[in-house]
Backbone bond lengths (Angstrom), bond angles and torsions (degrees), N, CA, C in turn:
res aa  C-N    CA-C-N  psi(-1)  N-CA   C-N-CA  omega(-1)  CA-C   N-CA-C  phi
1 M - - - 1.529 - - 1.376 112.75 -
2 T 1.389 114.96 134.01 1.414 123.44 -177.99 1.579 111.71 -78.79
3 S 1.323 114.35 167.34 1.489 119.62 179.85 1.457 104.95 -60.78
4 K 1.364 121.87 -48.30 1.329 119.87 -172.83 1.598 113.72 -64.15
5 E 1.392 115.47 -36.31 1.406 118.08 -176.93 1.544 107.75 -72.23
6 C 1.322 117.28 -32.99 1.502 123.12 -173.13 1.516 100.74 -74.06
7 S 1.250 126.25 -31.25 1.461 128.71 -176.63 1.607 115.15 -80.88
8 T 1.303 116.43 -22.74 1.334 115.54 -176.40 1.659 115.86 -112.93
9 E 1.361 112.34 -15.41 1.472 114.90 -175.09 1.419 112.29 -61.83
10 N 1.288 115.67 129.01 1.532 127.41 166.47 1.605 106.83 60.95
11 E 1.368 114.52 35.62 1.402 113.66 164.70 1.553 124.79 -58.70
12 D 1.415 105.20 -22.72 1.447 116.85 -175.90 1.635 106.73 -87.92
13 L 1.400 120.16 12.92 1.518 120.61 -171.05 1.501 111.66 -60.60
14 P 1.267 127.70 -29.98 1.460 130.08 176.90 1.531 111.88 -52.75
15 G 1.315 117.14 -37.57 1.455 124.52 -174.94 1.524 110.56 -79.35
16 K 1.316 118.63 -7.71 1.559 125.18 -172.28 1.477 107.40 -103.81
17 E 1.270 110.73 152.86 1.595 114.62 172.93 1.483 105.62 -70.54
18 P 1.236 116.51 129.03 1.488 126.98 176.70 1.512 107.27 -55.96
19 D 1.425 120.32 129.19 1.414 122.40 -178.56 1.556 109.70 -76.42
20 R 1.296 119.79 -179.74 1.382 127.20 -174.45 1.470 108.34 -56.12
21 V 1.368 116.68 -51.80 1.557 120.97 -172.32 1.565 109.17 -62.74
22 V 1.358 117.96 -37.46 1.517 118.43 176.33 1.557 108.20 -62.81
23 R 1.346 115.65 -44.56 1.533 117.28 -172.34 1.484 102.43 -72.03
24 K 1.255 124.73 -24.14 1.438 119.68 -178.53 1.505 107.59 -78.41
25 L 1.253 119.37 -33.89 1.486 121.50 -177.14 1.679 107.43 -70.85
26 F 1.225 116.80 -33.13 1.519 115.36 -175.92 1.541 104.53 -83.11
27 R 1.389 124.27 -30.01 1.411 122.60 166.89 1.461 112.56 -58.96
28 Q 1.162 124.13 -43.49 1.488 130.09 178.48 1.491 107.92 -66.92
29 T 1.346 122.96 -38.76 1.328 120.50 172.91 1.598 113.24 -66.05
30 L 1.283 119.55 -31.38 1.367 117.36 -175.39 1.445 107.51 -79.23
31 V 1.488 113.08 -40.34 1.563 115.23 172.31 1.615 112.56 -59.92
32 G 1.276 113.45 -36.62 1.529 113.45 174.08 1.431 117.67 -63.48
33 I 1.321 116.00 -35.58 1.549 119.16 178.92 1.587 108.58 -63.93
34 V 1.335 111.32 -47.35 1.446 110.86 176.39 1.532 119.11 -59.19
35 I 1.274 115.66 -36.49 1.421 119.85 178.84 1.465 107.48 -70.13
36 L 1.313 120.42 -44.89 1.484 124.94 178.79 1.432 106.73 -54.75
37 V 1.344 127.27 -55.37 1.343 124.77 -174.74 1.533 117.95 -68.23
38 L 1.243 117.02 -27.39 1.422 131.37 170.53 1.522 109.96 -63.78
39 G 1.300 110.88 -51.11 1.478 120.42 -174.75 1.618 109.10 -68.20
40 V 1.318 111.24 -33.69 1.547 113.01 176.97 1.374 115.16 -69.88
41 V 1.404 115.81 -38.55 1.349 129.62 174.56 1.646 107.40 -53.59
42 F 1.300 110.11 -58.23 1.605 115.06 176.33 1.413 112.20 -54.56
43 L 1.214 123.54 -44.41 1.524 119.07 -176.50 1.397 109.88 -66.59
44 A 1.404 117.13 -37.91 1.455 119.63 -177.64 1.468 109.91 -66.42
45 R 1.319 121.26 -34.60 1.467 123.23 -178.28 1.506 113.06 -83.70
46 V 1.346 120.20 -33.86 1.445 123.25 -170.22 1.551 115.00 -104.56
47 F 1.476 109.73 -41.06 1.500 109.11 -175.33 1.530 108.00 -124.28
48 P 1.243 123.38 48.30 1.463 120.89 -171.71 1.458 111.47 -72.28
49 E 1.417 125.08 -27.02 1.442 127.79 178.65 1.563 110.22 -70.37
50 P 1.315 124.50 -47.40 1.434 123.86 176.14 1.428 112.16 -61.00
51 V 1.390 119.22 -43.53 1.445 119.24 177.20 1.405 119.53 -61.89
52 L 1.500 114.37 -37.18 1.581 117.69 173.80 1.545 108.02 -73.38
53 A 1.310 123.03 -35.46 1.362 117.87 174.67 1.489 115.99 -58.09
54 V 1.320 118.84 -48.27 1.487 126.01 -178.66 1.524 104.60 -62.90
55 S 1.240 124.17 -45.09 1.544 133.88 179.24 1.534 103.40 -54.22
56 E 1.291 114.17 -61.14 1.576 117.54 -172.96 1.426 110.83 -58.94
57 K 1.292 116.68 -40.38 1.531 115.98 -177.01 1.488 111.33 -73.32
58 F 1.279 121.17 -40.82 1.467 127.63 177.31 1.594 109.34 -61.31
59 I 1.276 114.44 -41.30 1.490 113.64 -179.42 1.517 116.56 -73.73
60 E 1.471 106.28 -33.84 1.513 113.15 174.76 1.440 116.85 -63.57
61 V 1.415 113.76 -37.58 1.576 117.69 174.71 1.549 115.32 -75.99
62 T 1.327 116.42 -45.54 1.462 120.49 -169.78 1.618 112.37 -103.94
63 G 1.282 118.19 -24.93 1.497 117.08 -169.32 1.483 113.75 76.13
64 I 1.387 115.69 -168.52 1.411 121.98 -178.40 1.534 106.25 -68.73
65 F 1.276 127.86 -28.77 1.262 135.12 -173.14 1.640 106.61 -69.76
66 G 1.226 116.48 -21.45 1.518 122.11 -178.98 1.496 109.01 -71.41
67 V 1.355 122.65 -21.14 1.427 125.88 173.10 1.511 106.66 -64.34
68 G 1.359 116.23 -56.24 1.522 122.69 -179.75 1.499 111.55 -51.96
69 I 1.360 113.35 -47.96 1.379 119.35 -166.41 1.598 110.19 -72.48
70 G 1.386 110.99 -39.64 1.557 116.87 171.26 1.544 113.78 -56.73
71 I 1.371 111.68 -45.00 1.626 116.01 -178.78 1.541 104.25 -70.34
72 M 1.248 118.50 -41.49 1.541 119.43 173.82 1.473 111.72 -42.83
73 F 1.336 120.50 -56.33 1.481 128.04 179.69 1.425 111.33 -64.56
74 A 1.343 117.31 -38.85 1.470 120.51 -175.92 1.562 109.98 -66.04
75 D 1.306 111.01 -36.30 1.513 119.28 -179.25 1.500 114.12 -94.02
76 S 1.246 123.43 9.33 1.320 122.60 -177.31 1.572 118.20 -128.96
77 L 1.395 111.01 -32.48 1.434 124.36 177.84 1.502 119.68 -85.74
78 H 1.216 115.46 -7.31 1.570 124.84 -179.78 1.591 107.94 62.67
79 V 1.348 116.97 34.41 1.410 119.86 171.19 1.466 106.67 -92.61
80 F 1.423 111.53 153.08 1.454 122.72 -179.91 1.405 114.41 -87.36
81 I 1.413 112.40 55.03 1.458 117.23 169.10 1.488 109.96 -112.05
82 P 1.360 122.11 105.51 1.442 120.53 176.15 1.532 111.06 -55.74
83 P 1.477 108.01 138.01 1.492 115.12 175.40 1.615 112.67 -58.88
84 D 1.425 115.37 -20.42 1.395 112.10 -175.21 1.565 113.40 -72.14
85 V 1.356 115.43 -16.18 1.441 119.29 173.98 1.517 111.10 -51.28
86 F 1.461 108.30 -43.90 1.481 111.46 -174.38 1.525 111.94 -81.02
87 L 1.271 115.24 -22.91 1.544 118.68 169.40 1.558 109.59 -63.11
88 M 1.250 116.39 -41.60 1.491 123.78 -178.13 1.561 109.22 -66.58
89 I 1.330 115.88 -38.79 1.485 112.69 -178.10 1.581 104.40 -76.29
90 A 1.253 121.06 -24.06 1.536 123.14 -179.76 1.555 105.00 -70.28
91 V 1.378 117.40 -48.75 1.473 122.12 177.28 1.501 112.18 -56.55
92 A 1.378 115.50 -49.38 1.497 119.17 -176.27 1.554 109.09 -59.18
93 G 1.459 112.74 -37.44 1.460 115.49 -173.88 1.570 113.25 -88.27
94 K 1.440 115.49 4.99 1.424 118.97 171.42 1.512 110.70 62.63
95 L 1.305 116.15 33.09 1.473 116.12 174.17 1.430 114.84 -72.19
96 N 1.347 120.51 160.88 1.423 124.40 -178.99 1.539 109.83 -61.40
97 S 1.304 114.12 123.80 1.591 120.17 -171.77 1.557 112.15 -61.99
98 I 1.215 117.47 -41.78 1.511 125.60 178.95 1.526 108.35 -56.78
99 L 1.490 116.72 -56.94 1.390 122.24 -177.20 1.496 110.46 -63.95
100 V 1.263 117.47 -31.74 1.542 118.07 -178.18 1.548 104.72 -72.13
101 I 1.378 123.09 -47.67 1.365 119.82 -176.69 1.557 111.25 -66.41
102 V 1.332 119.88 -39.94 1.415 119.44 171.69 1.445 114.11 -56.09
103 S 1.430 120.08 -48.28 1.512 123.50 -177.65 1.594 106.01 -63.22
104 A 1.316 118.53 -44.63 1.427 121.94 -179.47 1.571 113.75 -54.96
105 S 1.386 107.59 -47.16 1.522 114.44 -172.12 1.542 107.09 -72.26
106 I 1.406 116.33 -40.47 1.619 111.35 -178.51 1.609 99.57 -71.58
107 G 1.194 126.84 -38.56 1.441 121.77 -173.55 1.657 110.25 -57.68
108 S 1.347 110.01 -43.03 1.455 117.66 178.54 1.477 115.00 -63.86
109 L 1.355 115.06 -45.93 1.462 117.16 177.71 1.419 116.09 -62.69
110 I 1.368 111.38 -36.85 1.556 114.92 174.47 1.639 110.43 -65.39
111 G 1.297 116.39 -41.43 1.387 120.38 -178.72 1.489 110.75 -68.42
112 G 1.398 124.35 -38.85 1.374 121.43 171.69 1.457 117.55 -65.18
113 T 1.372 115.27 -30.39 1.502 121.38 172.89 1.508 108.46 -67.24
114 V 1.243 120.47 -48.72 1.489 121.53 177.97 1.566 114.62 -50.90
115 S 1.341 112.13 -45.03 1.469 125.79 178.94 1.589 107.00 -59.63
116 Y 1.284 110.05 -49.90 1.554 117.43 -179.09 1.497 116.85 -57.69
117 L 1.394 107.82 -48.81 1.446 122.05 178.61 1.515 109.83 -62.33
118 T 1.324 114.24 -41.75 1.550 118.26 178.50 1.600 110.26 -60.68
119 G 1.229 116.52 -43.56 1.391 117.82 -177.67 1.560 114.70 -79.79
120 R 1.376 117.19 -20.70 1.383 118.60 174.99 1.559 114.32 -85.82
121 I 1.303 118.02 -38.35 1.406 122.71 -171.21 1.616 112.69 -105.05
122 L 1.425 110.34 -52.75 1.319 116.45 -167.82 1.552 117.59 -76.29
123 L 1.350 110.21 -47.72 1.513 113.60 -173.99 1.604 113.66 -62.99
124 P 1.301 119.43 -36.49 1.538 115.12 179.20 1.621 112.08 -64.79
125 K 1.303 113.61 -12.84 1.529 115.92 176.99 1.604 116.27 -94.34
126 I 1.376 111.94 -2.66 1.444 114.41 -175.99 1.426 101.07 -133.14
127 A 1.375 113.62 102.58 1.441 124.09 -171.69 1.553 106.79 -62.24
128 G 1.413 113.73 -57.79 1.288 117.70 -168.43 1.564 116.56 -59.47
129 I 1.334 114.94 -41.32 1.435 120.86 -177.89 1.580 104.88 -75.23
130 A 1.264 119.72 -33.89 1.527 125.33 179.03 1.546 111.25 -58.84
131 S 1.328 114.53 -44.36 1.467 117.94 178.15 1.452 113.99 -69.76
132 F 1.371 116.59 -29.40 1.493 118.97 178.76 1.587 106.21 -76.70
133 V 1.194 121.14 -45.87 1.457 125.94 174.08 1.456 113.75 -51.00
134 K 1.341 110.32 -53.39 1.532 122.79 -178.63 1.699 113.89 -42.93
135 K 1.296 108.39 -41.74 1.496 115.85 -176.13 1.559 105.71 -66.33
136 H 1.232 121.11 -34.43 1.532 121.42 -176.82 1.595 103.36 -86.61
137 E 1.246 117.62 -35.07 1.417 119.93 -177.30 1.467 117.23 -67.03
138 Q 1.413 119.54 -27.57 1.306 122.20 -173.64 1.597 117.11 -69.56
139 K 1.395 111.53 -18.75 1.505 117.00 173.29 1.422 112.31 -70.46
140 L 1.321 118.24 -23.11 1.576 124.21 -178.19 1.469 118.00 -98.67
141 E 1.399 111.26 -20.30 1.480 115.95 -174.41 1.604 109.92 -60.59
142 H 1.287 118.02 -36.28 1.405 117.72 -174.98 1.598 111.36 -62.68
143 Y 1.421 112.64 -36.49 1.568 114.03 171.00 1.525 114.09 -49.07
144 L 1.407 109.69 -45.35 1.415 112.70 -177.89 1.521 114.12 -71.50
145 H 1.286 114.66 -39.40 1.615 118.56 170.55 1.498 113.02 -53.62
146 R 1.380 111.05 -46.15 1.430 117.41 -170.78 1.602 111.13 -78.51
147 Y 1.391 119.23 -41.04 1.406 122.17 -164.95 1.599 109.07 -115.97
148 G 1.302 114.38 -12.33 1.501 112.12 -172.54 1.544 119.48 50.05
149 F 1.225 112.08 -117.50 1.630 118.47 174.64 1.401 115.78 -51.21
150 W 1.375 119.79 -42.12 1.347 124.64 -171.98 1.521 110.50 -77.38
151 A 1.288 117.13 -14.60 1.479 114.43 172.72 1.515 112.97 -68.71
152 V 1.292 114.66 -32.03 1.462 125.71 175.87 1.520 110.20 -63.81
153 V 1.459 113.07 -47.17 1.424 118.20 177.76 1.576 111.35 -62.43
154 L 1.250 113.46 -40.06 1.547 118.05 178.85 1.492 105.45 -61.09
155 A 1.336 120.56 -52.19 1.393 122.56 176.98 1.559 116.79 -51.15
156 A 1.328 110.22 -39.75 1.471 115.07 177.41 1.455 118.11 -66.82
157 L 1.234 113.63 -25.75 1.594 121.95 -168.94 1.544 111.35 -113.74
158 T 1.272 115.60 -20.34 1.669 118.12 -171.19 1.479 105.93 -119.67
159 P 1.391 108.92 179.55 1.549 114.28 178.98 1.575 112.79 -72.07
160 L 1.400 116.76 -5.91 1.486 116.91 170.68 1.499 112.01 -46.65
161 P 1.334 122.78 128.11 1.454 121.73 -170.62 1.572 109.26 -63.57
162 Y 1.159 116.17 114.94 1.546 125.07 -177.33 1.513 109.41 -63.29
163 S 1.383 117.53 -49.85 1.457 117.72 -175.49 1.516 111.36 -68.80
164 W 1.372 118.15 -36.14 1.426 115.35 177.93 1.506 115.72 -74.74
165 V 1.428 120.66 -29.40 1.212 124.38 174.60 1.640 112.22 -65.58
166 S 1.297 109.49 -39.22 1.505 115.23 174.83 1.555 112.15 -63.44
167 L 1.392 112.61 -39.64 1.578 113.32 175.24 1.458 109.84 -62.10
168 A 1.410 120.41 -46.54 1.429 122.21 -178.46 1.477 109.25 -62.96
169 A 1.263 123.19 -32.57 1.433 121.07 -173.50 1.542 108.51 -75.48
170 G 1.271 114.66 -32.11 1.615 117.08 176.80 1.621 108.60 -74.92
171 T 1.426 113.06 -35.80 1.488 113.08 -176.59 1.590 103.89 -68.27
172 M 1.330 122.62 -37.04 1.505 127.86 -177.41 1.585 111.10 -83.08
173 K 1.347 113.66 0.82 1.598 119.69 171.60 1.552 104.74 62.75
174 M 1.309 126.56 41.68 1.439 124.90 165.63 1.565 104.18 -64.93
175 R 1.429 109.77 144.00 1.448 113.94 -176.67 1.641 105.40 -68.57
176 Y 1.358 106.24 139.94 1.476 117.80 -167.05 1.612 108.27 -62.72
177 L 1.312 110.89 -43.34 1.580 113.65 -178.70 1.533 111.19 -56.53
178 L 1.370 111.55 -43.17 1.499 115.72 179.56 1.404 111.71 -64.58
179 F 1.424 121.20 -46.25 1.440 126.87 173.51 1.575 113.39 -54.09
180 F 1.261 113.36 -46.06 1.467 115.48 179.08 1.395 114.76 -63.47
181 Q 1.410 118.00 -37.30 1.486 120.79 177.47 1.463 109.17 -60.72
182 G 1.314 116.03 -41.49 1.507 115.31 178.18 1.595 115.63 -66.61
183 C 1.422 114.06 -30.59 1.358 123.40 178.82 1.659 107.82 -62.93
184 L 1.162 116.99 -35.75 1.546 123.33 179.94 1.454 114.01 -54.72
185 F 1.416 117.73 -17.57 1.358 120.24 -179.96 1.596 107.69 -77.63
186 R 1.265 116.34 -4.14 1.456 115.14 172.84 1.451 113.00 -71.15
187 I 1.261 119.77 -28.22 1.492 125.85 -177.72 1.514 110.57 -64.81
188 P 1.356 126.42 -46.14 1.379 121.48 174.01 1.536 113.13 -67.52
189 R 1.268 117.20 -30.07 1.501 125.29 171.28 1.413 114.75 -55.41
190 F 1.327 113.17 -50.73 1.431 123.23 173.30 1.551 116.02 -54.83
191 I 1.378 114.44 -48.08 1.347 123.09 -174.01 1.538 106.05 -60.73
192 V 1.356 115.99 -49.90 1.546 121.99 -173.79 1.552 106.19 -65.66
193 F 1.281 115.47 -44.01 1.608 115.80 -170.08 1.509 101.73 -74.46
194 Y 1.377 127.09 -33.58 1.455 125.49 -172.48 1.585 101.71 -61.72
195 Y 1.402 118.45 -56.36 1.456 120.56 -175.18 1.482 110.31 -70.37
196 L 1.225 127.27 -26.04 1.416 125.84 170.34 1.520 112.48 -63.91
197 I 1.308 119.54 -42.34 1.560 123.53 171.81 1.423 110.64 -62.11
198 Q 1.415 116.12 -47.66 1.376 119.42 -179.92 1.528 113.46 -59.47
199 F 1.350 116.73 -37.86 1.430 122.91 -175.83 1.613 104.74 -66.67
200 G 1.381 116.34 -41.97 1.403 120.79 -177.24 1.575 109.92 -69.83
201 W 1.232 119.61 -43.77 1.454 123.80 178.01 1.584 108.93 -60.16
202 V 1.241 119.18 -49.04 1.429 120.46 -178.82 1.605 112.33 -69.28
203 G 1.352 112.68 -37.84 1.402 120.17 177.49 1.609 108.38 -68.22
204 G 1.243 117.29 -18.77 1.496 116.19 -176.74 1.588 107.59 -94.60
205 G 1.281 111.47 8.70 1.475 114.95 172.78 1.452 117.10 101.46
206 M 1.319 117.89 5.14 1.489 123.96 -176.65 1.498 105.99 -102.08
């Protein structure tokens, strides 16, 4: 797919009935939200001391910027550390909510950009790694072929792997400005999930 094709394909998606895959992603998102809130309530009720100890130590070492740095690595290195772990640390540490959301959003945007540039610039020059990554990336390429810009939005909002979609977008040479606009949907995602975690933590008795 060329940059032009990737930038224009299915830009009229909102006017169409979401297909089965998209509906499945949003069902998974809703289920994930329920599991997240219940998990936080469980931690607040059963393991509050260990969570507080980890939070205090993390904040002591990294400060509020550690939340953004942690999320940056989670969204750029394709490691299976959910960014919500760092939101949980921030909630338990009673950090300023606005600063946490700003730090998390900036970290995620940087992480997505790193993944994008890795796919666009670095991978084509490293044949061995490129072939390994390609096996994992192929499962996500059809989202970019089918939805273009909206695939990035889906990755920003749903369980579709954000870092891998960012990598695939770079490999397929999606226009960076269009890619970045899709990544901005991470911001409302972090706002909603931060307050859901806070709700669960307080609701659990903390």
